TITORTI-305817 format. One record per residue (C-alpha): residue in one letter; chain; x, y, z. Coordinates in steps of 0.5 Angstrom, whole numbers, always signed. Layout:
! residues N
R  aa  ch      X      Y      Z
R   A   A      X      Y      Z
...
! end
This chain:
! residues 499
R  aa  ch      X      Y      Z
R   X   A   -165    +54   -181
R   X   A   -170    +52   -186
R   X   A   -174    +58   -188
R   X   A   -181    +53   -187
R   X   A   -179    +51   -180
R   X   A   -183    +53   -174
R   X   A   -176    +57   -172
R   X   A   -176    +61   -178
R   X   A   -183    +62   -178
R   X   A   -182    +65   -171
R   X   A   -177    +69   -173
R   X   A   -181    +73   -178
R   X   A   -187    +74   -174
R   X   A   -182    +76   -168
R   X   A   -179    +81   -173
R   X   A   -186    +83   -176
R   X   A   -189    +84   -169
R   X   A   -183    +87   -166
R   X   A   -182    +92   -171
R   X   A   -190    +94   -171
R   X   A   -190    +94   -163
R   X   A   -183    +98   -162
R   X   A   -185   +103   -169
R   X   A   -191   +104   -166
R   X   A   -189   +106   -159
R   X   A   -183   +110   -162
R   X   A   -188   +114   -166
R   X   A   -192   +115   -161
R   X   A   -187   +117   -156
R   X   A   -184   +122   -161
R   X   A   -191   +125   -162
R   X   A   -192   +126   -155
R   X   A   -185   +130   -154
R   X   A   -186   +133   -161
R   X   A   -193   +136   -158
R   X   A   -190   +138   -152
R   X   A   -184   +142   -156
R   X   A   -190   +146   -159
R   X   A   -193   +147   -153
R   X   A   -187   +150   -150
R   X   A   -186   +154   -156
R   X   A   -193   +157   -155
R   X   A   -191   +159   -148
R   X   A   -185   +162   -150
R   X   A   -189   +166   -156
R   X   A   -194   +169   -150
R   X   A   -188   +170   -145
R   X   A   -185   +175   -150
R   X   A   -191   +178   -152
R   X   A   -193   +180   -145
R   X   A   -186   +183   -144
R   X   A   -187   +186   -150
R   X   A   -193   +189   -149
R   X   A   -191   +192   -142
R   X   A   -185   +195   -145
R   X   A   -189   +199   -150
R   X   A   -194   +201   -144
R   X   A   -188   +203   -140
R   X   A   -185   +207   -146
R   X   A   -192   +210   -148
R   X   A   -193   +213   -140
R   X   A   -185   +215   -140
R   X   A   -187   +219   -147
R   X   A   -193   +222   -144
R   X   A   -189   +225   -138
R   X   A   -183   +227   -142
R   X   A   -188   +231   -147
R   X   A   -191   +235   -141
R   X   A   -185   +236   -138
R   X   A   -183   +240   -144
R   X   A   -189   +244   -143
R   X   A   -194   +241   -149
R   X   A   -201   +241   -148
R   X   A   -207   +237   -151
R   X   A   -206   +234   -158
R   X   A   -199   +237   -159
R   X   A   -197   +233   -152
R   X   A   -200   +227   -155
R   X   A   -197   +227   -162
R   X   A   -190   +229   -159
R   X   A   -192   +223   -154
R   X   A   -193   +218   -160
R   X   A   -187   +220   -164
R   X   A   -182   +219   -158
R   X   A   -185   +212   -157
R   X   A   -184   +210   -165
R   X   A   -177   +213   -164
R   X   A   -176   +209   -157
R   X   A   -179   +202   -161
R   X   A   -172   +200   -165
R   X   A   -168   +202   -159
R   X   A   -173   +198   -154
R   X   A   -173   +191   -158
R   X   A   -166   +191   -161
R   X   A   -164   +189   -154
R   X   A   -169   +183   -153
R   X   A   -169   +181   -160
R   X   A   -166   +174   -161
R   X   A   -164   +169   -166
R   X   A   -171   +165   -165
R   X   A   -175   +172   -164
R   X   A   -177   +178   -168
R   X   A   -182   +184   -168
R   X   A   -186   +188   -172
R   X   A   -190   +194   -171
R   X   A   -196   +196   -175
R   X   A   -200   +203   -174
R   X   A   -207   +204   -176
R   X   A   -207   +210   -181
R   X   A   -213   +215   -182
R   X   A   -217   +209   -186
R   X   A   -216   +204   -180
R   X   A   -212   +200   -184
R   X   A   -206   +198   -181
R   X   A   -199   +200   -184
R   X   A   -192   +197   -182
R   X   A   -188   +202   -178
R   X   A   -182   +198   -176
R   X   A   -180   +191   -176
R   X   A   -173   +188   -173
R   X   A   -172   +183   -179
R   X   A   -175   +179   -184
R   X   A   -177   +174   -180
R   X   A   -182   +179   -177
R   X   A   -186   +179   -183
R   X   A   -192   +175   -185
R   X   A   -199   +175   -188
R   X   A   -203   +175   -183
R   X   A   -207   +181   -184
R   X   A   -213   +178   -182
R   X   A   -211   +175   -175
R   X   A   -208   +183   -173
R   X   A   -215   +186   -175
R   X   A   -218   +181   -171
R   X   A   -213   +183   -165
R   X   A   -215   +190   -166
R   X   A   -222   +189   -166
R   X   A   -222   +184   -160
R   X   A   -217   +188   -156
R   X   A   -214   +182   -154
R   X   A   -208   +178   -156
R   X   A   -209   +173   -162
R   X   A   -204   +168   -163
R   X   A   -203   +164   -170
R   X   A   -198   +160   -173
R   X   A   -196   +161   -181
R   X   A   -197   +154   -183
R   X   A   -199   +147   -180
R   X   A   -194   +143   -176
R   X   A   -191   +137   -179
R   X   A   -189   +132   -173
R   X   A   -188   +126   -178
R   X   A   -183   +130   -183
R   X   A   -179   +132   -177
R   X   A   -179   +125   -174
R   X   A   -174   +123   -181
R   X   A   -171   +129   -183
R   X   A   -170   +136   -179
R   X   A   -175   +138   -174
R   X   A   -180   +144   -176
R   X   A   -185   +146   -171
R   X   A   -186   +153   -175
R   X   A   -186   +159   -172
R   X   A   -191   +162   -167
R   X   A   -194   +169   -168
R   X   A   -198   +173   -162
R   X   A   -201   +179   -165
R   X   A   -201   +184   -158
R   X   A   -206   +190   -160
R   X   A   -204   +197   -157
R   X   A   -206   +204   -155
R   X   A   -202   +208   -156
R   X   A   -201   +216   -155
R   X   A   -206   +220   -160
R   X   A   -211   +215   -159
R   X   A   -207   +212   -164
R   X   A   -209   +204   -165
R   X   A   -203   +199   -167
R   X   A   -201   +191   -167
R   X   A   -195   +189   -165
R   X   A   -193   +182   -168
R   X   A   -189   +178   -163
R   X   A   -185   +172   -168
R   X   A   -182   +166   -164
R   X   A   -178   +161   -168
R   X   A   -177   +155   -163
R   X   A   -170   +153   -165
R   X   A   -168   +151   -158
R   X   A   -175   +146   -158
R   X   A   -173   +144   -165
R   X   A   -166   +142   -163
R   X   A   -168   +138   -157
R   X   A   -172   +134   -162
R   X   A   -166   +133   -167
R   X   A   -162   +131   -162
R   X   A   -168   +126   -159
R   X   A   -169   +123   -165
R   X   A   -163   +119   -167
R   X   A   -162   +116   -160
R   X   A   -169   +114   -160
R   X   A   -168   +110   -167
R   X   A   -162   +107   -164
R   X   A   -167   +105   -157
R   X   A   -172   +102   -162
R   X   A   -167    +98   -166
R   X   A   -165    +95   -160
R   X   A   -171    +94   -157
R   X   A   -173    +90   -164
R   X   A   -167    +86   -164
R   X   A   -167    +84   -156
R   X   A   -175    +82   -158
R   X   A   -173    +77   -163
R   X   A   -167    +75   -159
R   X   A   -172    +74   -154
R   X   A   -177    +70   -158
R   X   A   -171    +66   -161
R   X   A   -169    +64   -154
R   X   A   -177    +62   -151
R   X   A   -177    +58   -158
R   X   A   -171    +54   -157
R   X   A   -173    +52   -151
R   X   A   -180    +50   -153
R   X   A   -177    +46   -159
R   X   A   -172    +43   -154
R   X   A   -178    +40   -150
R   X   A   -182    +38   -157
R   X   A   -175    +35   -159
R   X   A   -175    +30   -153
R   X   A   -182    +29   -154
R   X   A   -181    +27   -161
R   X   A   -176    +22   -159
R   X   A   -180    +19   -153
R   X   A   -185    +18   -159
R   X   A   -180    +15   -163
R   X   A   -179    +10   -157
R   X   A   -185     +8   -156
R   X   A   -186     +6   -163
R   X   A   -180     +2   -163
R   X   A   -184     -1   -158
R   X   A   -180     +1   -152
R   X   A   -185     +3   -146
R   X   A   -180     +4   -141
R   X   A   -179    +12   -143
R   X   A   -182    +18   -139
R   X   A   -181    +26   -141
R   X   A   -178    +30   -136
R   X   A   -183    +34   -132
R   X   A   -180    +40   -130
R   X   A   -184    +46   -128
R   X   A   -192    +48   -128
R   X   A   -192    +51   -135
R   X   A   -196    +48   -141
R   X   A   -191    +44   -144
R   X   A   -190    +41   -137
R   X   A   -198    +39   -137
R   X   A   -197    +36   -143
R   X   A   -191    +32   -141
R   X   A   -195    +29   -135
R   X   A   -201    +27   -140
R   X   A   -197    +24   -144
R   X   A   -193    +20   -139
R   X   A   -200    +18   -136
R   X   A   -201    +16   -143
R   X   A   -195    +12   -144
R   X   A   -197     +9   -137
R   X   A   -204     +6   -139
R   X   A   -201     +4   -146
R   X   A   -195     +0   -142
R   X   A   -201     -3   -137
R   X   A   -205     -5   -143
R   X   A   -199     -8   -147
R   X   A   -198    -12   -140
R   X   A   -205    -14   -139
R   X   A   -205    -16   -147
R   X   A   -199    -20   -146
R   X   A   -202    -23   -140
R   X   A   -208    -25   -144
R   X   A   -205    -28   -150
R   X   A   -201    -33   -145
R   X   A   -207    -34   -141
R   X   A   -211    -35   -147
R   X   A   -206    -39   -151
R   X   A   -206    -44   -144
R   X   A   -213    -44   -144
R   X   A   -214    -46   -151
R   X   A   -208    -51   -150
R   X   A   -211    -54   -145
R   X   A   -218    -57   -148
R   X   A   -214    -58   -155
R   X   A   -210    -63   -151
R   X   A   -215    -66   -147
R   X   A   -219    -67   -153
R   X   A   -213    -70   -157
R   X   A   -212    -75   -151
R   X   A   -220    -77   -151
R   X   A   -219    -78   -158
R   X   A   -214    -82   -158
R   X   A   -218    -86   -152
R   X   A   -224    -87   -156
R   X   A   -219    -89   -162
R   X   A   -216    -95   -157
R   X   A   -222    -97   -153
R   X   A   -228    -93   -154
R   X   A   -231    -99   -159
R   X   A   -230   -104   -153
R   X   A   -231   -100   -147
R   X   A   -238    -96   -147
R   X   A   -237    -92   -140
R   X   A   -230    -90   -143
R   X   A   -234    -88   -149
R   X   A   -239    -84   -145
R   X   A   -233    -81   -141
R   X   A   -229    -79   -146
R   X   A   -235    -76   -151
R   X   A   -237    -72   -144
R   X   A   -230    -69   -143
R   X   A   -229    -67   -151
R   X   A   -236    -64   -150
R   X   A   -234    -60   -144
R   X   A   -227    -58   -147
R   X   A   -230    -56   -154
R   X   A   -236    -52   -150
R   X   A   -230    -48   -146
R   X   A   -226    -47   -153
R   X   A   -233    -44   -156
R   X   A   -234    -39   -150
R   X   A   -226    -36   -150
R   X   A   -228    -36   -158
R   X   A   -234    -32   -157
R   X   A   -231    -27   -152
R   X   A   -225    -26   -157
R   X   A   -231    -25   -162
R   X   A   -235    -20   -158
R   X   A   -229    -16   -157
R   X   A   -228    -16   -165
R   X   A   -235    -14   -166
R   X   A   -235     -8   -160
R   X   A   -229     -5   -164
R   X   A   -233     -4   -170
R   X   A   -239     +1   -171
R   X   A   -245     -3   -169
R   X   A   -251     +0   -172
R   X   A   -256     +1   -166
R   X   A   -263     -2   -167
R   X   A   -267     +3   -162
R   X   A   -274     +0   -160
R   X   A   -279     +2   -155
R   X   A   -279     -4   -149
R   X   A   -280     -6   -142
R   X   A   -273     -6   -139
R   X   A   -276     -9   -132
R   X   A   -278    -15   -137
R   X   A   -271    -16   -140
R   X   A   -268    -15   -132
R   X   A   -273    -21   -130
R   X   A   -272    -25   -136
R   X   A   -264    -25   -135
R   X   A   -265    -26   -128
R   X   A   -269    -32   -129
R   X   A   -264    -35   -134
R   X   A   -258    -34   -129
R   X   A   -262    -38   -124
R   X   A   -263    -44   -128
R   X   A   -255    -44   -130
R   X   A   -253    -43   -123
R   X   A   -258    -47   -119
R   X   A   -253    -51   -115
R   X   A   -250    -45   -112
R   X   A   -258    -44   -109
R   X   A   -256    -36   -110
R   X   A   -263    -31   -108
R   X   A   -265    -27   -114
R   X   A   -268    -21   -113
R   X   A   -271    -17   -119
R   X   A   -274    -10   -121
R   X   A   -281     -9   -118
R   X   A   -287    -11   -122
R   X   A   -290     -6   -127
R   X   A   -287     -4   -134
R   X   A   -281     +1   -134
R   X   A   -281     +3   -142
R   X   A   -275     +5   -145
R   X   A   -273     +6   -152
R   X   A   -266     +3   -154
R   X   A   -263     -3   -158
R   X   A   -267     -9   -153
R   X   A   -261    -14   -155
R   X   A   -255    -10   -153
R   X   A   -258     -8   -147
R   X   A   -260    -16   -145
R   X   A   -253    -17   -147
R   X   A   -250    -12   -142
R   X   A   -255    -14   -137
R   X   A   -253    -22   -138
R   X   A   -245    -20   -137
R   X   A   -246    -16   -131
R   X   A   -251    -21   -128
R   X   A   -247    -27   -130
R   X   A   -240    -23   -127
R   X   A   -245    -23   -120
R   X   A   -246    -30   -120
R   X   A   -240    -32   -121
R   X   A   -237    -28   -116
R   X   A   -242    -29   -110
R   X   A   -241    -35   -106
R   X   A   -246    -40   -105
R   X   A   -253    -38   -101
R   X   A   -251    -31   -103
R   X   A   -256    -26   -106
R   X   A   -256    -22   -113
R   X   A   -260    -17   -115
R   X   A   -263    -12   -120
R   X   A   -266     -5   -119
R   X   A   -269     +0   -124
R   X   A   -272     +7   -123
R   X   A   -273    +13   -127
R   X   A   -269    +20   -126
R   X   A   -272    +25   -130
R   X   A   -271    +23   -137
R   X   A   -266    +17   -135
R   X   A   -266    +10   -133
R   X   A   -262     +8   -127
R   X   A   -261     +1   -127
R   X   A   -257     -3   -121
R   X   A   -254    -10   -121
R   X   A   -251    -12   -114
R   X   A   -248    -18   -111
R   X   A   -246    -20   -104
R   X   A   -239    -23   -107
R   X   A   -232    -23   -106
R   X   A   -232    -15   -108
R   X   A   -227    -11   -112
R   X   A   -221     -9   -109
R   X   A   -221     -1   -109
R   X   A   -214     -1   -113
R   X   A   -217     -5   -119
R   X   A   -224     -1   -119
R   X   A   -221     +5   -124
R   X   A   -219     -1   -129
R   X   A   -224     -6   -129
R   X   A   -227     -3   -135
R   X   A   -221     -4   -139
R   X   A   -220     -9   -144
R   X   A   -216    -16   -142
R   X   A   -216    -14   -135
R   X   A   -217    -19   -129
R   X   A   -216    -16   -122
R   X   A   -215    -23   -119
R   X   A   -212    -28   -124
R   X   A   -213    -34   -120
R   X   A   -220    -32   -118
R   X   A   -221    -31   -126
R   X   A   -218    -38   -127
R   X   A   -223    -41   -123
R   X   A   -229    -37   -125
R   X   A   -227    -39   -132
R   X   A   -227    -31   -134
R   X   A   -222    -28   -139
R   X   A   -222    -21   -137
R   X   A   -227    -19   -143
R   X   A   -234    -18   -140
R   X   A   -234    -12   -137
R   X   A   -230     -8   -143
R   X   A   -236    -11   -148
R   X   A   -241     -8   -142
R   X   A   -238     -1   -142
R   X   A   -238     -1   -150
R   X   A   -245     -2   -150
R   X   A   -247     +3   -145
R   X   A   -242     +8   -149
R   X   A   -246     +6   -155
R   X   A   -252     +7   -152
R   X   A   -251    +14   -150
R   X   A   -250    +12   -142
R   X   A   -246    +12   -136
R   X   A   -244     +6   -132
R   X   A   -240     +6   -126
R   X   A   -238     +1   -120
R   X   A   -237     +1   -113
R   X   A   -235     -5   -108
R   X   A   -232     -7   -102
R   X   A   -228    -13   -101
R   X   A   -232    -19    -98
R   X   A   -239    -15    -98
R   X   A   -240    -15   -105
R   X   A   -241    -10   -112
R   X   A   -245     -6   -115
R   X   A   -245     -3   -122
R   X   A   -250     +3   -124
R   X   A   -252     +4   -131
R   X   A   -255    +11   -133
R   X   A   -259    +10   -140
R   X   A   -263    +16   -144
R   X   A   -270    +14   -144
R   X   A   -271    +16   -151
R   X   A   -265    +14   -155
R   X   A   -265    +16   -162
R   X   A   -261    +13   -168
R   X   A   -255    +15   -170
! end
């Protein structure tokens, strides 16, 4: 696999994308789990604190009752109750101390300073004097954390959620104030995070590998389709137009294959009509050339002695040469239409141009006794290339005259539509088959070869007409009913600016 290939680039991008996506999801998941464990530790610390507070409250009540039963009264009874409570505290919490919990009791002295009276172990000691003082002032528990938690460090090393400390204010006998520090070390929660970290990374690794492999499979499938298209393109370049791309499914590649197959069909049709045109043009050129050479031989042998033969031969030569000139002219028009012809926009009356074209056609087709109907009297001004539009109308009117039987009608009508001019060229001729309407503007296309042969057409006029309309920024369409007639509709902008 080449490093610069599409497959390699897709692998790189898939690996980077999968790493970023899976890494982000894994990181977010770990944060959520770590935060949940931290909240669980806070809740556990509060439960320990509430339990310890209730135990000291019960011990205080029991100590006061015991001092009263001993016959003590007043301050002496309160002092004795305080001593009893302080003696019971170590035994009281020894049974509840666990590896993840510790306790420290602070008693207020005469200066209202809190002094350490007892602690269950080093884990219970901390430097949170301000928090203890705050709890005593507010007379309600205060929770604090000796140091901030670092979730990210716990993700790549041993989890450390930090200790949870709850400062519980106490009202002891003899009006003595105190604070009990309940310290909870979330060993259980940290263990859960430690046990989940490795499986989480393993799952993340599998997810990254699966994402890359999936992208590889998809890329291989797409590249196989593209390789099929490449082979088809090579076949087309070699001149084979009978190959087709496989069309399976309703995805974008299938849509592209359908479009390319349609393009190949159009190329095949065009190649066919071009081949047919070359054959027809060769025949059309060979026929007048043969006729001209024959009449030249006649002139050479008998022209000097027979004036009628000379006249007939000259007329035939003139007729055949005109036919050749017409074919050559059509071919030159096709060549010119391939080039980016310069438009010379001027302001002119399109109705006047239409009437001139009809008058010229009436002269050429006088023997068919056609009825010509032109636009209504009055100017319809338009800005564009007058000569090109005249050529366009001449092509359409000439076609209408050729395919309209004697006594038929050819008409040109115009009207304005907002900022455009609509021109319709209609006839009552033989019409165009519905199956051929979509192809009539293709170069070299003739819907009926025998009919075109009779009229002398080469299948170039309508292609030239469409090219003129396209250059003018307009549109052209055709509608036809066989044996009833055909109508070409041209829409041109009224103000065509030079390119």
